N, C-alpha and C positions, 0 to 999 in steps of 0.2 A: 514547534511553532514557525510560521511562515509570515515575512513581513514585506511590505514593500515601500522603498524610498524614491524620492523625486527632489530635482531642483538642487541647489547649492549642497554639498560639494559636488554634487554629480552633473555637472554642466560641462560639456564637451567644449574646451577652448581651441583645439587645432582649426588651422587654416581659417580662422575668423568664422568659425562657425559655433553659435552659442545653443544649439538644439540641446534640450534636456535628454539626460541620459535615464531611462527607468531601470530600477534594480531592484528584483526580487531576490529572497534569500532565505534559506532555513536554517534554523539553528538545532543542530543534534549533538546532544551532551554540552561540552563546551568549545565544539568546532561550528562555525557557520560556512555554509557553501552557499555563494554568491552566484547568481546570472546577470549578467549586464549585457546590454546593447553595444554595439562595436565601437568601444571607446579608447583612449589612450591608456598604456601602462600606467602612467603618472594618476590619471584619474581613478583607475581602479584601487591604486595604493590609497587615494584619500577616501574612496568607498569604504574599504577594509578598517581603515582607522576610526571611521567615524562608527562604523558598526561597534568596535570593541569599545568605544567612548560610550555608546549608549549600553550596550550590555557586557558588563564587567566580569561575567562568568565567561565569555568568550576569550580563550586562548590562543585559538588558531582561526585564521581565515583561509578558505581555499575558494577558488573560482572553478566552475565547470565549465570545461571546454567541450562543446556538441552535445548534442542530445544522449538520454539514456539507450544503450544499443546491446544486442546480442541475448542469448537465452539466460543469461544472467544478469540482463537489465545494470549494467555497469556504467559508470560516467567516467570521462576523464577528467582528472583534477588537478590544478596547479596551485602550488603554495603561492600566498600574496601576502600576507603579515602573521606574526605570533609564533607560535611553536612549528615547527615543519613536523607534523603527523597527520594521519589518517583514523586513527582509532580514537575511542572516546567510549563513555558509559552514559547513557541517554535514561532519564528519568521520565516516567510517565505514569500516573494512576497509582503510583505507589510500586511500581515494577521498574527494575534496572534491566536494561537493554546493553550490553556488550556489543560494539560494531566496529568495523574498519569500513569506514563510508568508500572506499575506492576499490574493496573487493567484495563488498555485498551491497545488495539494492536496500537502501533504508530510506524511509520517508516519513515524516513526523505529520503528514498533513491530514491522515486518516485517523488521529488520535479518538477525536469525538466517534468515529464509526466503530472503531475497537470497543470502547466502553459501550456505546449503543448495543452493540451485538452481545456483548457480556451480561448485559443488564436483561436480556430476552431469552438467553439460553437455560432450560429448564433443568432441575435437579437430575443427575445420574444421566443426561444425554451422552451418547457418543458423537464426537464431532471430528470431521475430516476437513482440515485446511489446506486446499490444493497446490498454494502458492504461499508457504509460511516464511520463507524468508529466515531472518535471525529469529522468528518467534513471536513477535508482537502481538499480534491478534491471539495467537494459541496461548500465550502466557499470563495475558489480560485476562482471558476467559477461564484459564485455570485457575487464576487468583481471585477471581472475584463472582465467579459461580460454582456451584456445587456439582461440577459437571464429570462424568465417569473418566472420561479419557478424550484427548483431542491428537488425534492422528495428524501428524504434521509434515508435509512433503515439500521437498524443495529439490530442485537440481543442481544448486550450487554448491558443492563441498564445503567451501569456506562458508558458506550460510550456515550449513547444518553444523559445522563445528563450532560456530558461536553460538547456533541454537542449544548445544550441550552445555557452553558455558553459561547461558542464562537460564535454562533450567536449574543449575547449581546456585546462580545467585538469588534466584527467586524461590527456592527450596519447592520445585513444583514436580518431584521426582514421581514417576509413574501415572503422573497425570497429563504431560506432554511427551509425546513419543515421537521424536525425530525419525524420518524415513527418507532415505535419498535415492532421487530418481525421478522421472518424468511422471506428473502426476497420472495421466491417462491411462498409462503402462501399470502404475501402481494399483490404482483401484480396480483394473481389470483382472490383473492376477492376484491381489490380495484383501482387497477392500468392498469388493462388490457386495451391496445389500447390508451392510454394516452400520451404517450411520444414521441419526437423527437428523442432522443439521451439516451441511457443507458449505465452505467458505470458498469465495473465488476472488480474492482481493488482487488479481491482475489484469485490468481492462484490455491490455492487448491481445490475451489468450482467451478471455472468459467465454467468447460466443462459440470458439471453435471447441472448446473443452465441455461445454453445457451438458453434451449430451453423457458425457463421463460421470460428471457432478451428479448426474439424476439416477444413473445405475449405481452409485455409491449408497443410495438411501435404500432405507429398510422397505420391505414391501408393502407395510401400513402406510408408506408416505413420509414427509416431514419437509423441511426448508433447506432453501438454496439463496444463499446471500451472494448478489450477482454485483460487478462493478463494469462498468464499460465507459469507454469513450464515446460523445456522441456529438455530431454537427448539428446545428440549429440555428436558423436565421432569427431574427428580432419577433418574428409572427409566429414562432414554432417553441413549443414548450420539449426541450431536451429529451426530459423523461418521460413523456407521453410516446416519442419517437422510439427509444430504446424499448418501452413496454410493448409494443407494436410488433416489434422486431423478435423479441423474445417468445410473445405469445404466439407467434407465427410458427416459431422453431417447435416449441411444445407442444403444438397441436398437431404437427406433422408426428410427432413421436407418439399419437393417439394417448396423451396423458390428460387427466382431469387435474387442474390446477386453479389457484387463485394467484393475484399480484397486489396483497393489500397496502403494501408501501413501497412508494419511491420518492426519492429527491433527487435534487443537483447537490453534488457534496461540493464541487469548486468549478471555477472556470479555469481552463486550462491553455486558453489563448483566444486571438477573435473568432467568435460564435462557436468555439468548443468547449465542451464541459465533461466533467466526470459524475457519471450517474449512479446512483445506489438503487436497486430492486432487491426487496424481500420475495421471494416466491416460495408457495405453499403447494407442494404437490399432494394432492388428496387421494389419488388412486392410480395405480397401475392395472391396466386392463389385465395384461399378459404375464404378469411379473410372479413369477412362483418365490 
């Protein structure tokens, strides 16, 4: 769940300045993680108290200090209100996800995408999730689609640890297979040509890893679900810019493909967007 708040009590009173402080926040289980503009600690406390008053299930409020950084996509968090903790259990589409929001990347903002993909996975498919985190996409697919298995890769050992716990919580043993490592190396060494469908829910690395995603597909072809960040002015369509970039890359690999679906998932900042593409690889001219 993602919310955006404005106005009182989010008004900055310092130095006679009455500018509004815009606040966005995610609710992950019973933890709220807030992002605020440059405001006083007192005002941040007011924001936290208001969130807890609105959402009675929230027991902890943390403020994100700085951006998501590093290969593990971690964020620095400071306790603001409620219980001083970073671990919780998040519920989504009948699934449970145990997570420590300080030690693992977790975002509830792709919940619609997770269920959308689960809805189009065909029976007995083998799926590769190149950036699995604690297992959200993988487990929702395993619970809601008659999948053969979801090979779920992540470079963060803590994410893999929580994925094992989430497999237990959701009883998807032998369906979701955790694999620790860099996905391009894992695909090259273990998963080349094995999958019907590949997930790439990491916009920061999706374009760089696209060639490896394609190589994980079976010789008969398959699907890649691709997520990217795109800059676009008001007169531009961000998903069209992403489609053009991806089409040029795939054409350079001498692939036959279609891009039947694209959409803007969300805005992430002024003129910046997260985009989803469904890529259908229909033919590998030289793949054996």
